[in-house]
C-alpha positions as CSV (number, residue, x, y, z in Angstrom):
1,M,0.0,0.0,0.0
2,T,1.1,3.6,-0.7
3,L,1.2,6.7,1.4
4,V,0.5,9.9,-0.5
5,V,2.5,12.8,0.9
6,G,1.7,16.4,0.1
7,H,5.1,18.1,-0.6
8,P,4.7,21.8,-1.5
9,P,7.6,22.9,-3.7
10,H,8.1,26.2,-2.0
11,K,7.9,25.1,1.6
12,E,11.0,24.2,3.7
13,D,9.2,22.4,6.5
14,R,9.6,18.7,5.8
15,G,7.4,17.5,8.7
16,A,5.0,15.6,6.4
17,L,7.9,13.7,4.9
18,Y,9.3,12.8,8.3
19,L,5.9,11.6,9.5
20,A,5.1,9.6,6.3
21,A,8.5,7.9,6.5
22,S,7.8,6.9,10.1
23,F,4.5,5.3,9.0
24,A,6.1,3.7,6.0
25,R,8.9,2.1,7.9
26,A,6.5,0.7,10.5
27,A,4.1,-0.7,7.9
28,G,6.5,-1.7,5.1
29,E,4.8,0.7,2.7
30,D,6.1,3.0,0.0
31,L,5.8,6.7,-0.4
32,R,4.4,8.9,-3.2
33,L,5.4,12.5,-2.9
34,V,3.0,14.8,-4.7
35,S,3.8,18.4,-5.5
36,V,0.8,20.3,-6.8
37,V,1.5,23.3,-9.1
38,P,-0.9,25.6,-11.0
39,G,-2.2,24.1,-14.2
40,A,-2.1,25.6,-17.7
41,W,-4.9,27.8,-18.8
42,P,-7.8,25.8,-20.3
43,T,-8.3,28.1,-23.3
44,P,-5.9,29.9,-25.7
45,V,-5.4,33.6,-25.0
46,S,-4.6,36.2,-27.7
47,G,-0.9,37.2,-27.6
48,G,0.2,33.8,-26.2
49,P,0.5,34.5,-22.4
50,D,-1.2,31.1,-21.9
51,K,1.7,29.4,-23.7
52,E,4.2,31.2,-21.4
53,F,2.2,30.2,-18.4
54,A,2.1,26.6,-19.6
55,R,5.9,26.6,-20.0
56,W,6.4,28.1,-16.6
57,S,4.0,25.5,-15.0
58,R,5.9,22.6,-16.7
59,E,9.3,23.9,-15.6
60,Y,8.0,24.6,-12.1
61,G,6.7,21.1,-11.9
62,E,10.0,19.6,-13.1
63,Q,11.8,21.6,-10.4
64,A,9.3,20.5,-7.8
65,V,10.0,16.8,-8.7
66,A,13.7,17.4,-8.5
67,T,13.4,19.0,-5.1
68,A,11.2,16.2,-3.8
69,T,13.5,13.5,-5.2
70,S,16.5,15.1,-3.4
71,A,14.5,15.2,-0.1
72,L,13.7,11.5,-0.5
73,A,17.4,10.6,-1.1
74,E,18.4,12.6,1.9
75,L,15.7,11.4,4.4
76,C,14.2,8.2,3.1
77,A,16.9,6.3,1.2
78,D,15.8,3.2,3.0
79,L,12.3,3.3,1.6
80,Q,10.6,2.6,-1.7
81,A,9.5,6.1,-2.8
82,S,8.8,8.2,-5.8
83,A,7.9,11.8,-6.6
84,T,5.5,13.3,-9.0
85,T,3.7,16.5,-9.8
86,R,0.1,17.3,-10.4
87,H,-1.3,20.4,-12.1
88,G,-4.5,21.9,-10.6
89,S,-6.0,24.8,-8.7
90,S,-6.9,22.8,-5.5
91,V,-4.1,21.0,-3.7
92,A,-6.5,19.0,-1.5
93,A,-8.5,17.8,-4.6
94,E,-5.3,16.8,-6.4
95,L,-4.0,14.8,-3.4
96,I,-7.4,13.0,-3.1
97,D,-7.3,12.2,-6.8
98,E,-3.7,10.9,-6.5
99,A,-4.7,8.8,-3.5
100,A,-7.5,7.2,-5.4
101,E,-5.3,6.5,-8.4
102,V,-2.6,4.7,-6.4
103,A,-5.1,3.1,-3.9
104,A,-3.3,4.9,-1.0
105,G,-4.2,4.1,2.5
106,M,-3.4,7.5,3.9
107,I,-2.7,11.1,2.9
108,V,0.0,12.9,4.9
109,V,0.4,16.6,5.0
110,G,2.4,19.2,7.1
111,S,1.2,22.0,9.2
112,G,0.5,25.6,8.1
113,S,3.3,28.1,8.5
114,D,1.2,30.5,10.7
115,G,1.2,28.9,14.1
116,A,3.1,27.6,17.1
117,W,6.2,25.6,16.5
118,G,5.8,22.0,17.5
119,R,1.9,22.1,17.3
120,V,-0.5,21.0,14.6
121,V,-1.5,24.0,12.5
122,I,-4.4,23.2,10.2
123,S,-3.7,24.9,6.8
124,S,-6.4,25.5,4.2
125,T,-5.3,22.3,2.4
126,A,-5.5,20.2,5.6
127,D,-8.8,21.7,6.5
128,R,-10.4,20.6,3.2
129,L,-8.8,17.2,3.4
130,L,-10.2,16.7,6.9
131,H,-13.7,17.5,5.6
132,S,-13.6,15.5,2.3
133,S,-10.9,12.8,2.2
134,P,-12.2,9.2,1.9
135,V,-9.0,7.9,3.5
136,P,-7.3,8.8,6.8
137,V,-5.4,12.1,6.9
138,A,-2.3,12.5,9.0
139,V,-1.1,16.0,9.9
140,A,2.4,16.6,11.2
141,P,3.1,19.3,13.8
142,R,4.9,22.4,12.5
143,G,8.6,21.6,12.3
144,F,8.1,17.9,13.1
145,R,11.2,15.7,12.8
146,S,12.0,12.1,13.6
147,E,15.3,10.5,14.2
148,P,17.0,8.6,11.3
149,G,15.2,5.4,10.7
150,G,12.4,6.5,13.1
151,R,9.0,4.8,13.1
152,V,5.7,5.1,14.9
153,F,5.6,3.0,18.0
154,R,2.4,4.0,19.8
155,V,-1.0,5.1,18.8
156,T,-3.3,7.0,21.2
157,C,-7.0,6.8,20.3
158,A,-9.1,9.7,21.5
159,F,-12.2,8.0,22.8
160,R,-15.5,9.9,23.5
161,G,-17.5,7.0,24.8
162,D,-20.2,7.0,22.2
163,E,-20.9,4.5,19.3
164,A,-19.0,6.7,16.8
165,S,-15.8,6.5,18.9
166,R,-16.1,2.7,19.0
167,D,-15.7,2.8,15.2
168,V,-12.7,5.1,15.6
169,L,-11.2,2.7,18.2
170,A,-11.7,-0.2,15.7
171,R,-9.8,1.8,13.1
172,A,-7.0,2.5,15.6
173,V,-6.7,-1.2,16.3
174,R,-6.3,-1.8,12.5
175,I,-3.7,0.9,12.3
176,C,-1.8,-0.7,15.2
177,H,-2.0,-4.1,13.4
178,G,-0.7,-2.6,10.2
179,I,2.3,-0.8,11.7
180,G,3.0,-3.1,14.7
181,A,2.4,-0.3,17.2
182,E,1.2,-0.2,20.8
183,L,-2.3,1.2,21.5
184,R,-3.4,3.6,24.2
185,V,-7.0,4.7,24.7
186,V,-7.6,8.1,26.3
187,T,-10.8,10.0,27.0
188,F,-10.2,13.8,27.1
189,A,-12.6,16.1,29.0
190,V,-12.6,19.8,29.8
191,R,-14.1,21.6,32.7
192,G,-14.8,25.3,32.2
193,R,-15.5,28.0,34.8
194,T,-18.2,27.2,37.3
195,M,-21.5,28.6,36.3
196,Y,-23.6,27.4,39.2
197,P,-23.6,27.9,43.0
198,P,-22.3,24.8,45.0
199,E,-25.8,23.8,46.1
200,V,-27.0,23.4,42.5
201,L,-25.9,20.6,40.2
202,G,-23.0,22.3,38.4
203,E,-20.5,21.8,35.7
204,G,-18.2,19.8,38.0
205,D,-20.9,17.3,38.7
206,V,-21.6,17.0,35.0
207,L,-18.0,16.5,34.3
208,A,-17.6,13.9,37.0
209,A,-20.6,12.0,35.8
210,Y,-19.3,12.1,32.2
211,V,-15.9,10.9,33.2
212,E,-17.3,7.9,35.2
213,Q,-19.6,7.0,32.3
214,A,-16.9,7.5,29.7
215,A,-14.4,5.3,31.7
216,H,-17.0,2.6,31.9
217,R,-17.7,2.7,28.2
218,Q,-14.0,2.9,27.4
219,Q,-13.4,-0.3,29.4
220,Q,-16.2,-2.1,27.7
221,A,-14.9,-1.1,24.2
222,I,-11.4,-2.2,25.1
223,D,-12.6,-5.6,26.3
224,E,-14.7,-6.1,23.2
225,L,-12.6,-4.5,20.4
226,V,-9.0,-4.4,21.6
227,R,-8.0,-7.2,24.0
228,P,-9.1,-10.1,21.7
229,T,-6.5,-9.0,19.1
230,L,-3.9,-6.8,20.8
231,G,-4.0,-8.0,24.3
232,H,-2.7,-5.5,26.8
233,V,-3.6,-1.8,26.2
234,D,-3.1,1.3,28.3
235,S,-6.0,3.6,29.0
236,A,-6.7,6.8,30.8
237,V,-9.2,9.6,31.4
238,A,-7.5,13.0,31.2
239,T,-9.3,16.2,32.4
240,G,-8.4,19.8,32.6
241,R,-9.7,23.4,32.5
242,S,-8.6,23.6,28.9
243,W,-7.9,21.2,26.0
244,A,-4.2,22.0,26.4
245,E,-4.3,21.1,30.1
246,A,-6.2,17.9,29.4
247,L,-3.7,16.8,26.8
248,E,-0.8,17.6,29.2
249,Q,-2.2,15.1,31.7
250,V,-0.9,12.1,29.7
251,D,2.7,11.5,28.6
252,W,3.7,11.9,25.0
253,H,6.8,10.7,23.2
254,G,8.4,11.4,19.9
255,H,7.2,8.2,18.3
256,D,3.5,8.8,19.2
257,V,0.5,9.7,17.0
258,L,-3.0,10.7,18.1
259,V,-6.0,9.2,16.3
260,L,-9.4,10.7,16.4
261,G,-12.6,10.6,14.3
262,S,-15.2,13.0,13.0
263,S,-17.6,14.7,15.3
264,S,-20.8,13.1,16.6
265,A,-24.1,15.0,16.9
266,S,-24.8,13.9,20.4
267,L,-25.0,16.5,23.2
268,M,-22.2,14.9,25.2
269,S,-19.8,14.9,22.3
270,R,-20.6,18.6,21.5
271,L,-19.9,19.4,25.2
272,F,-16.7,17.5,25.6
273,L,-15.2,16.4,22.4
274,G,-17.2,16.2,19.2
275,S,-17.4,19.8,18.1
276,N,-14.1,20.6,19.8
277,A,-12.0,18.1,17.8
278,T,-10.2,20.9,16.1
279,K,-9.2,22.3,19.5
280,I,-7.7,18.9,20.5
281,I,-5.9,18.8,17.2
282,R,-4.5,22.3,17.7
283,H,-3.1,21.5,21.1
284,S,-1.7,18.0,20.2
285,P,2.0,17.8,20.8
286,V,2.3,14.8,18.4
287,P,1.1,14.1,14.8
288,V,-2.6,13.6,14.4
289,V,-4.4,11.1,12.3
290,V,-8.1,11.8,11.5
291,V,-10.1,8.9,10.3
292,P,-13.3,9.4,8.2
């Protein structure tokens, strides 16, 4: 199976390539670096500027492939990999089309350039991919690097406790099987400022009830979906007054990735995780894999 990697020709951050290589080594897969450049104009223009643009597009694409090939030789000489260019106006659409053509199991992209170093920054390309890709999308933190020969060793699955997150957990189990990684299941929950007097059922009580319920459902899901195939698995419930604080309650290492799914429409998921998935992604200190 192939991993499609978005490789912008003008961007120096190689986080996507480092992350894709870590997956490829763990899974025994090959890499397909794709640089998307503007395509030629669809109709002729008087005076010939369309021909000039077409020549520039072709030369720019050739330069992009040369740059990507050089990066592969430098960082991924131990892997089966190739580089190509696609011409189009939408980077996300071209990456999705390339993934379909090569039957890729995942699309890997880097972070946007306007955000904190070492955190996942959702660019416009990543945002569209996360809303439309039919295959999992992995996003590397800004400036992400792995050691030479690095691979993914542990997958942390963000588990809400609803039926949708059971599907995400099942996908995480399959990812672990495919790359030979350990699995950890974590439920994240956030408590905001108290809005009720102590004598009234308040936010703290709601949070406590949710944590107890989520931990119970988490254990049920682990017993049913994880232990029969993976055996031992770590689990935790992490809470905080912000998503950043909640994510800091568990340990993270350089070979970890965080897996989460799309939002559910339930009230609890809107309150604690579902509609806040982008906030969890934004504060994740490790690469994120979003499964459709």
